[in-house]
N, C-alpha and C positions, 0 to 999 in steps of 0.2 A: 494548403499554404494560406494561413491565418491574417490578418491583415495588419501591418507593420504596426507595430507598438503594442499588440495585446500581447498576455502573457503565454508564454510556449510559441508564438510568434512565429515569420521568418526575420530574420535579423542578417544584416546587411554589414559582411566583417570587412575592412580597407585596413592593407598593410601597406608594405614596403617590399622590395628589397635589401634586407642588411642581413646577411648570413650571418651566423646560423640559428637565428631566431627566426625569422621567417626571409623566406626566398625562393624567386622564380627560376624555375630550372628552363633548358633549350626547348623543351618542348609549352614551355607555358605555364607547366602547374607551379602551383604555389606548394612548397614542402617548410621544410624547418621544425625546428626543436616544439617552439609557441603552438604553430600551427596546429602538429599533427597532437599534439596535446589538447587544446582544445576542439579541433573537431572529434575526437572520443568524447571529452564533455559533451557536446552539442547532438550527436549522437546518441548518449546512453539520456539526454535531457529530451530527447525527441523534439528537437528545434528545429526546424527549416532554416536556412543559411545560404548565401553565396560569399564567396572572397574574390576579391580582388586587389590587384596591387596597383598603385599610383606615386609619381613622387610625393615623398612624408608631407611636404606641407598642403597640398591639397588633402590628401589622405586624413590629415586633422584636421582640417578645416570642415572637410561632410561630418567627421563625427559631432564637430560641436551645432552642424548645421541641422542635420536631418533626422529626424525621431527615432528611426532604426537601426542607427547605423553605430558600430564599435570599432577602434580601432586599436591597432597592435604592431609592436611591441611598443608600449609607450611607459617611458619614463615617468614615476610618478614621483613630482615634488611639490613644493605648498602651493606656488601659485597655480598650478593645475589641478591640484585635489578637489577643489571644489567646482568646479565645471564641468565633472564629470560623475560617472556612478563605477565604480572600477571593480571588477575581476581579478583575482590576486590580490598583491603582488607574490607571482611566484618565482620570479626572478631575483637573485641581488648581485649585483656587479659595481662596476667602480667606473667611473671618467679619470682617462690618463692624457695625457701627453709622451709621442711617441718621437722616438726619432731614429739618426742611425746609429753605425760604432760610435763615431768619433763625437759625438752629440755631447756639451756641455753637461755637466755633470748639475741636475739642479735641485736645490733644497727646498722651492717651494716653487707655485703656483707663480709667483711675483716674479721669480726671478727670469721668466719668458716676454715682460712686458713688456720688452722693443723685440721680440720676434715676432716672426712671419709665421701665422700658424694658421695650417688647412683643417677646413670643416666641413661637414655634411651641412646642405643647404636647409634651413630648418628645424635640425635635431636641435634637441634639449640643451646639451655639450656645447654646440656652438651659440648659441642662444644665452647663455647662462656666462660664458666669456663676454659675449657682446654686452650684457648690462652691466660686466664686471669693469669694461671699459679697454676691452681687448680688440685688436684689428683679425678680422678672421676672414682668411680668404678662400671662402664658399664653393662647393662643385655639387652634383646632384648624385653623385657615382663616387662612394669610397676606393672605390679599386684607382681611380684618379687623383684621388690623395693621396693615396700608397707611390703610386709612380711620381708624383710630384715631390715627394718627401726624398725619393730614392735618386731622383736627378737634381736635388738640391735646388728645389725651386722653392721650397718652402722648408722653415727651419724645422719645425716641430708639425704633427698632424693630433688631432684632439679627436678620441672616439671613444667608447666604452671598450673595455678591457676585453671580453670574451669576442665580440666582434674584430675589431682589429687586428688579433691573434689569428682568426678563422680566415680573415680575408688574407693576410702576409701567406698563410700555409696554403691557400690556393693558389696566390700569384707565385710560391717558391722563392719569396722572400725571406730566408733563415736567421737577418740578423737583424731583424725590428727592437729597438731597445724601447723599454718601456721609461720615460726620463724620469718622471714624477705622477703619483695619483693623487687627484686631490680630492675628490668627492665619493662615497658610497653612494649608488644609486638604487632604487627597487622597480621591475619592470612589470607591467600588467598590461590590462586590457581595460582601454577607457570606453566608454560606453555615453550614448549622451545621455542626459539626466531627465529626457521620457521614458526611456527603455524602465518597464515595470520592475520595482521592485523584489515581484516573485521569484521572473527570469535570473537575476542577479542574484538574489541569494542560493538558486538554483542552482546556478553552475560554478558558484562559489564554493557552495558545499562539495560537485564532485570534483574540482578540481583539487579541494584541499587534500580529499581522500587520496584521488591523485598521486598528489606530493608523496603524501606518506605508505602508501603500499607496494612506492617500487617501479609504477607506470612510468612517472616520472622522470627516473633514473635511467631506465630500461630505453627511454627516447634520445636521452644524450647521450648516451652510450653511442649508438648509430651514427653519431656527428663526430667523433672524437677521431 
């Protein structure tokens, strides 16, 4: 295993439990759509790596501060773009507010200005709403956000579309309502600026091919 930061050397990958893209099983094994895709890419590139799950805010901070570290799955935003070197994006998703069947219909995000919104601590969608002046009740567990929504403790829950519906399916909640979609997002892997360009370019090339040759689609089908 080469020195951190050297081309082809070890990468420290950090993530969170946010199914279905990255998830921690009962045995502690980290799986998920993006995890499996990136493991294949790293193995093909012959790059040693480790993967560890942390709370999102900590994982994100580690990738900002440590030269050999990448964090995923990370929403690409204009603010974040220059802070990292990016692999991907390879997932296009959206941010939405989710409610109960009886939740009022919203014509825009602004209609929820006075609502109590539950969000994931440090998540990009939470930060986005906070920057717009919305008050977001934050938790470190999206399953808890869903429970709070069902229990009428919050009016809406903000999250990525695929993640929210996956969490609802796992929890047996079949009547989650996507009240309003307010932003398209792209997800990728954000690496510290000190990670060599050669490493980023090599992995981007492999990931792009996997997106085109059916490898990614086959992985996604396993989580549907």
